[in-house]
C-alpha positions in Angstrom: 106.5 176.2 9.4 103.1 177.8 9.1 99.9 175.7 8.7 98.2 176.0 5.2 95.0 178.1 5.3 92.2 176.0 3.9 89.5 177.9 1.9 86.3 178.3 3.8 83.5 176.1 2.6 80.3 177.6 1.5 77.2 176.6 3.6 74.9 174.0 2.0 71.5 175.0 0.5 69.8 173.5 3.5 72.0 175.4 6.0 71.3 178.7 4.1 67.7 177.9 4.1 67.6 177.3 7.9 69.7 180.4 8.4 67.5 182.6 6.3 64.5 181.5 8.2 66.1 182.5 11.4 65.9 179.0 12.7 69.7 178.3 13.3 69.2 178.2 17.1 65.7 176.9 17.0 65.8 173.0 16.8 62.1 172.3 16.2 61.8 174.9 13.4 65.1 173.8 11.8 64.0 170.1 11.9 60.7 171.1 10.3 62.6 173.0 7.5 65.0 170.1 7.1 62.3 167.5 6.7 60.3 169.7 4.3 63.6 170.3 2.2 64.2 166.4 2.2 60.6 165.7 1.1 60.7 168.3 -1.7 64.2 167.6 -3.1 65.0 163.9 -2.3 61.5 162.4 -2.4 60.0 164.8 -5.0 56.8 165.8 -2.9 54.7 168.7 -4.1 52.2 171.1 -2.6 54.1 171.1 0.7 52.6 173.1 3.6 53.6 173.5 7.3 50.8 173.4 9.8 51.3 175.0 13.2 49.6 172.7 15.8 51.6 173.8 18.8 48.3 174.1 20.9 47.8 170.3 20.5 51.3 169.5 21.6 50.9 171.9 24.6 48.1 169.5 25.7 50.6 166.7 25.7 53.7 168.4 27.1 51.8 170.4 29.7 52.3 174.0 30.7 55.4 174.7 28.6 56.0 177.9 26.7 55.6 177.5 23.0 59.2 178.4 22.4 60.3 175.4 24.5 58.1 172.8 22.8 60.2 170.0 21.1 57.5 169.7 18.4 55.3 172.4 17.1 54.2 171.5 13.6 53.1 169.1 11.0 53.9 169.0 7.3 51.5 167.9 4.6 52.1 167.3 0.9 51.6 165.0 -2.1 54.1 162.2 -2.6 54.8 161.1 -6.2 53.8 157.6 -5.4 51.7 156.0 -2.8 53.5 155.5 0.6 51.2 152.7 1.8 48.2 150.7 0.6 46.0 148.7 2.9 46.0 145.0 2.0 42.2 144.9 1.3 42.4 148.1 -0.8 45.3 146.5 -2.8 43.3 143.3 -3.3 40.4 145.4 -4.7 42.7 147.2 -7.0 44.2 143.9 -8.3 40.8 142.4 -8.8 39.6 145.4 -10.8 42.8 146.0 -12.8 43.6 149.4 -11.3 47.1 150.5 -11.1 48.5 153.0 -8.5 49.8 155.3 -11.3 46.2 155.8 -12.5 45.0 157.2 -9.1 45.0 160.9 -7.9 47.5 161.8 -5.4 46.6 161.7 -1.7 47.8 164.3 0.7 49.7 162.9 3.7 50.8 164.4 6.9 54.3 164.1 8.3 55.4 164.6 11.9 58.9 166.1 11.8 61.1 165.0 14.8 64.7 164.3 15.6 66.4 161.7 17.9 66.2 162.2 21.6 62.5 163.2 21.7 60.3 161.1 23.9 57.0 159.7 22.6 54.1 157.8 23.8 50.9 156.4 22.5 49.1 159.3 24.2 50.9 161.7 21.9 49.9 159.8 18.8 46.4 159.5 19.9 46.1 163.3 20.1 47.1 163.7 16.5 44.1 161.7 15.1 42.0 164.7 14.6 40.0 166.4 11.8 43.2 167.8 10.5 44.6 164.3 9.6 41.6 163.2 7.5 42.7 161.7 4.1 42.5 164.5 1.5 42.3 163.5 -2.2 43.4 166.3 -4.4 41.2 167.5 -7.1 42.5 167.2 -10.7 43.2 164.8 -13.5 44.2 161.3 -13.0 48.1 160.9 -12.9 50.0 158.5 -15.0 49.2 157.3 -18.6 45.9 157.9 -20.3 43.5 155.2 -19.1 41.9 152.8 -21.5 38.2 152.5 -22.5 36.0 151.5 -19.6 38.6 152.3 -17.0 37.0 155.6 -16.0 34.0 153.7 -14.7 36.2 151.3 -12.6 38.0 154.4 -11.1 34.7 156.1 -10.3 33.6 152.9 -8.5 37.0 152.7 -6.7 36.6 156.3 -5.4 33.0 155.6 -4.2 34.2 152.4 -2.5 37.2 154.3 -0.9 34.9 156.9 0.7 32.8 154.1 2.1 35.8 152.2 3.4 37.4 155.3 5.0 34.1 155.9 6.9 33.8 152.2 8.0 37.7 151.8 8.4 37.5 148.7 6.2 40.6 149.8 4.4 42.3 151.0 7.6 42.2 154.2 9.5 44.2 157.4 9.6 47.9 157.4 9.2 50.9 159.7 9.2 54.5 159.5 8.5 57.0 160.0 11.4 60.1 161.7 10.1 63.1 161.1 12.4 66.2 163.2 11.8 69.6 161.6 12.8 71.0 164.3 15.1 73.3 164.5 18.1 76.9 163.2 18.4 77.9 161.5 15.2 74.6 162.3 13.6 74.8 162.9 9.9 71.3 164.5 9.4 69.8 161.4 7.6 65.9 161.5 7.6 64.2 158.2 8.1 60.5 157.8 7.6 58.1 155.4 9.6 54.4 154.8 8.9 52.3 155.4 12.0 48.7 154.2 11.8 45.7 154.5 14.1 44.6 151.2 15.5 45.5 147.7 14.4 46.3 146.7 10.8 45.6 143.1 9.6 48.8 141.3 8.3 49.4 141.3 4.6 49.1 138.0 2.9 51.7 136.7 0.4 
């Protein structure tokens, strides 16, 4: 008795995207595309960009050809909601009646990686450069129309934020580490971790 022939399954949108980019056999590039696709379609990020910083990673991994680097790029974009707020900044917002949905979006950087890649504090310390400065996008305030007098509070908040970024009163630079579940039994799930420069004070309940 002959075995039934199962119809071939069409590739997923992500698989097609990786194939069309010529990255099917290039794990670092495929990982970057997968994380960018996840940010855009699952987490609704906008204004996504890929930044080639392979020269920085060469400093860490040594005399390795670019094609053999396990990490070569960063992704930046605008999340629909804040990913992290420093406790002191959160307190300031509460005291002044400022809601997160009234603030302009902030561009964040994401480091696309997959399981099995070795990291160290030295690698992260190399990432804290001018390209990881917090970028506040120009444009109108997101969320509902603010009430009378709120514009002044928001102006004061942004001035305070610039001062606190310089003094690190509201924390320092941060990125998201995107880890793709790959390898035997991996299902391609992407998990995100907040990585910050320096120590962060504990949040009070």
